[in-house]
Structures are given as structure tokens and as C-alpha cells.
C-alpha positions as CSV (number, residue, x, y, z in Angstrom):
1,M,27.3,88.7,65.2
2,D,28.3,91.9,63.4
3,H,27.9,91.7,59.7
4,S,28.6,95.3,58.9
5,H,31.8,94.3,57.0
6,H,29.4,92.7,54.3
7,M,27.6,96.0,53.5
8,G,29.2,96.5,50.1
9,M,28.9,92.8,49.0
10,N,26.4,91.6,46.5
11,H,24.8,88.4,47.7
12,T,22.2,88.1,44.9
13,N,24.2,86.2,42.4
14,H,22.3,82.9,42.5
15,S,23.6,81.7,39.1
16,S,27.1,81.2,40.4
17,T,28.5,77.8,40.1
18,M,30.8,78.4,43.2
19,P,30.0,76.6,46.4
20,P,28.1,78.8,48.8
21,S,30.2,80.3,51.6
22,H,28.0,81.6,54.4
23,H,30.6,81.7,57.2
24,H,32.9,84.4,58.4
25,P,36.5,83.5,57.4
26,T,37.8,84.0,60.9
27,S,35.3,81.6,62.5
28,A,37.6,78.9,63.9
29,S,34.8,76.5,64.4
30,H,33.9,76.4,60.7
31,S,37.1,77.0,58.8
32,H,38.6,74.1,56.9
33,G,42.0,75.0,55.6
34,G,45.6,75.7,56.4
35,G,46.9,78.3,58.8
36,D,48.2,80.6,56.1
37,G,45.1,82.8,55.9
38,N,44.1,81.5,52.5
39,M,41.3,79.3,53.6
40,M,38.6,77.7,51.4
41,M,35.3,77.6,53.2
42,M,33.5,74.3,53.0
43,P,29.8,74.5,51.9
44,M,27.3,73.5,54.6
45,T,24.3,73.3,52.2
46,F,23.7,71.4,49.0
47,Y,24.6,73.3,45.8
48,F,24.8,72.4,42.1
49,G,28.0,73.8,40.7
50,F,31.3,72.8,39.0
51,K,33.7,75.7,39.8
52,N,36.5,75.0,42.3
53,V,35.0,71.8,43.7
54,K,37.8,69.9,45.6
55,L,37.4,66.1,45.2
56,L,39.1,64.1,48.0
57,F,42.6,65.5,47.3
58,S,43.8,69.2,47.1
59,G,45.2,68.6,43.6
60,L,42.0,67.1,42.3
61,V,39.8,70.2,41.6
62,I,36.8,70.4,39.3
63,N,36.5,73.6,37.3
64,T,34.6,72.8,34.2
65,A,31.4,71.0,33.2
66,G,33.4,68.3,31.4
67,E,35.5,67.7,34.5
68,M,32.3,67.4,36.6
69,A,30.8,65.0,34.1
70,G,34.0,62.9,34.3
71,A,33.9,63.0,38.1
72,F,30.2,62.1,38.1
73,V,30.9,58.9,36.0
74,A,34.0,58.0,38.1
75,V,32.1,58.4,41.4
76,F,29.1,56.5,40.0
77,L,31.4,53.6,39.0
78,L,33.1,53.7,42.4
79,A,29.8,53.5,44.2
80,M,28.7,50.6,41.9
81,F,32.0,48.8,42.6
82,Y,31.5,49.2,46.4
83,E,28.1,47.4,46.2
84,G,29.6,44.7,44.0
85,L,32.5,44.3,46.4
86,K,30.1,43.7,49.3
87,I,28.3,41.0,47.5
88,A,31.5,39.4,46.2
89,R,32.9,39.2,49.8
90,E,29.7,37.5,50.9
91,S,30.0,35.0,48.1
92,L,33.7,34.3,48.8
93,L,32.8,33.8,52.5
94,R,30.2,31.2,51.6
95,K,32.7,29.3,49.4
96,S,35.5,29.3,52.0
97,Q,33.5,28.0,54.9
98,V,35.4,25.1,56.4
99,S,33.7,24.0,59.6
100,I,29.9,23.5,59.4
101,R,27.8,22.5,62.4
102,Y,24.1,22.0,62.4
103,N,22.0,22.5,65.5
104,S,18.3,21.4,65.7
105,M,15.9,22.8,68.2
106,P,12.2,22.2,68.7
107,V,9.8,25.1,68.1
108,P,6.0,25.3,68.5
109,G,4.1,24.7,65.3
110,P,0.4,25.0,64.3
111,N,-2.3,23.1,66.2
112,G,0.1,22.3,69.1
113,T,2.6,20.4,67.0
114,I,6.3,20.5,67.5
115,L,8.6,21.5,64.5
116,M,12.3,21.0,64.4
117,E,14.2,24.1,63.3
118,T,17.8,23.6,62.1
119,H,20.5,26.3,62.3
120,K,23.7,26.2,60.4
121,T,26.9,27.5,62.1
122,V,29.9,28.0,59.9
123,G,33.5,29.1,60.6
124,Q,36.9,29.8,59.0
125,Q,40.4,29.2,60.1
126,M,42.3,32.4,61.0
127,L,45.6,31.5,59.3
128,S,44.2,30.7,55.9
129,F,44.3,32.3,52.4
130,P,40.5,32.8,52.3
131,H,40.6,34.7,55.6
132,L,43.6,36.8,54.5
133,L,41.8,37.6,51.2
134,Q,38.7,38.6,53.2
135,T,40.8,40.9,55.4
136,V,42.4,42.7,52.4
137,L,39.0,43.0,50.7
138,H,37.5,44.4,54.0
139,V,40.2,47.1,54.2
140,I,39.5,48.0,50.5
141,Q,35.8,48.2,51.2
142,V,36.3,50.4,54.3
143,V,38.5,52.8,52.4
144,I,36.0,53.1,49.5
145,S,33.2,53.6,51.9
146,Y,35.0,56.5,53.5
147,F,35.9,58.0,50.1
148,L,32.2,57.9,49.2
149,M,31.2,59.5,52.5
150,L,33.7,62.3,51.9
151,I,32.5,62.8,48.4
152,F,29.0,63.1,49.6
153,M,30.2,65.6,52.3
154,T,31.3,68.0,49.5
155,Y,27.5,68.8,49.4
156,N,27.8,69.1,45.6
157,G,24.5,67.9,44.3
158,Y,25.9,66.3,41.2
159,L,28.4,64.3,43.2
160,C,25.8,63.3,45.8
161,I,23.5,62.1,43.0
162,A,26.4,60.1,41.6
163,V,27.0,58.4,44.9
164,A,23.4,57.5,45.4
165,A,22.7,56.5,41.8
166,G,25.8,54.4,41.7
167,A,25.0,52.6,45.0
168,G,21.4,52.0,43.8
169,T,22.5,50.7,40.4
170,G,25.2,48.5,42.0
171,Y,22.7,47.0,44.4
172,F,20.3,46.4,41.6
173,L,22.9,44.7,39.4
174,F,24.7,42.6,42.0
175,S,22.4,41.8,45.0
176,W,19.8,39.9,43.1
177,K,22.1,36.9,43.5
178,K,22.3,37.4,47.3
179,A,20.7,34.7,49.3
180,V,17.8,36.0,51.4
181,V,16.9,34.2,54.6
182,V,13.1,34.4,55.3
183,D,12.0,33.4,58.7
184,I,8.6,31.8,58.3
185,T,7.8,32.1,62.0
186,E,8.1,35.9,61.8
187,H,4.7,37.5,61.7
188,C,5.6,41.1,61.7
189,H,6.1,41.6,57.9
């Protein structure tokens, strides 16, 4: 690829808070913008900056350290909410179970004995308020998960840390109540 058109450009400004742009603007495979010739290049490497960072929507642009701090807090809380929503949906599902069936089956035990292992099968009715609520919450959860993915794909280090830290904090705060099933017959721990 001919880079002679870059001869007069200074590429040594490493203190810039602008997202790195390493692609030729006419490269159709890497340009992400409108067809008007005024394209914003998406960074393809992680960077820490707060100038001209587009966050999900074209009108939501971060340009100051204060705006980045606010975006960090908002993204952190969104990631925490996502983790809480996952646990809340599981809890609601357990409370709305209507048909419960128990199945017992023999399994080999120690010293040649036979143990009975019981499995619980639960279900819901399709045309019920709990199932409708689960459906709406599922759609909200999917939309939030895609928002978090797109935020991470900005490659902005501050926003990526906010997503990861918020998800970790949300998991820590909400999932300790989560029921954990431990299979005592599993020997590969």
C-alpha cells in the first residue's frame, strides 16, 4: 500500500486524547460513516481518551473529562443493572413455576449400593402474566447486552473498564443469592 501521501504528517503525538486512526479514509472495508466523504474512522485498538468519543448515538459525543466521568458512571451502573436483571429474572422464574414434576432414578453409590437421585422438572403456562413479564424482561436484557457490547467496541479504555467493573460489581452484589446446584457425583472439580 502506498503511504507517500502521509509524508508530511506528524505521527508522534502520543499525548492526544483522540481515538487512533490507522486506516486510509478511502478503504471501503474499514470506513464507518456516511457516504458524504466526512467519515469518522473507528479505532481498531484500545486507547484512553475523551475527545470526540461517540457513545451509541451520533448525538451523544464525549468531548471533556467531565463528560467521560459521567459516561463512566452511567455505563458502570448500566452493567450493574444488567447483572441484577439476570438474577431478578431467575428469581421471578422460580416464583412463577406452576407445574412441578419429580423424577427419581437409581444411580450407583459407594460400595455397590444403589442411591435414588431425584430431578425436579418445572414449567410455565405460555399465556400467563409471569411468562409475559419474563418475555418483556428478556427483551430489555438483550437490548442492554447489545448496548454494553457496542460500548465496549468503542475500544475506549475508560468505557471498557466501566463495562467490566460494573458487570463484576453487579455480579458480586446480586449473584450471592443465586442458588447453586452442586452435583456430588461429579469428580472433575
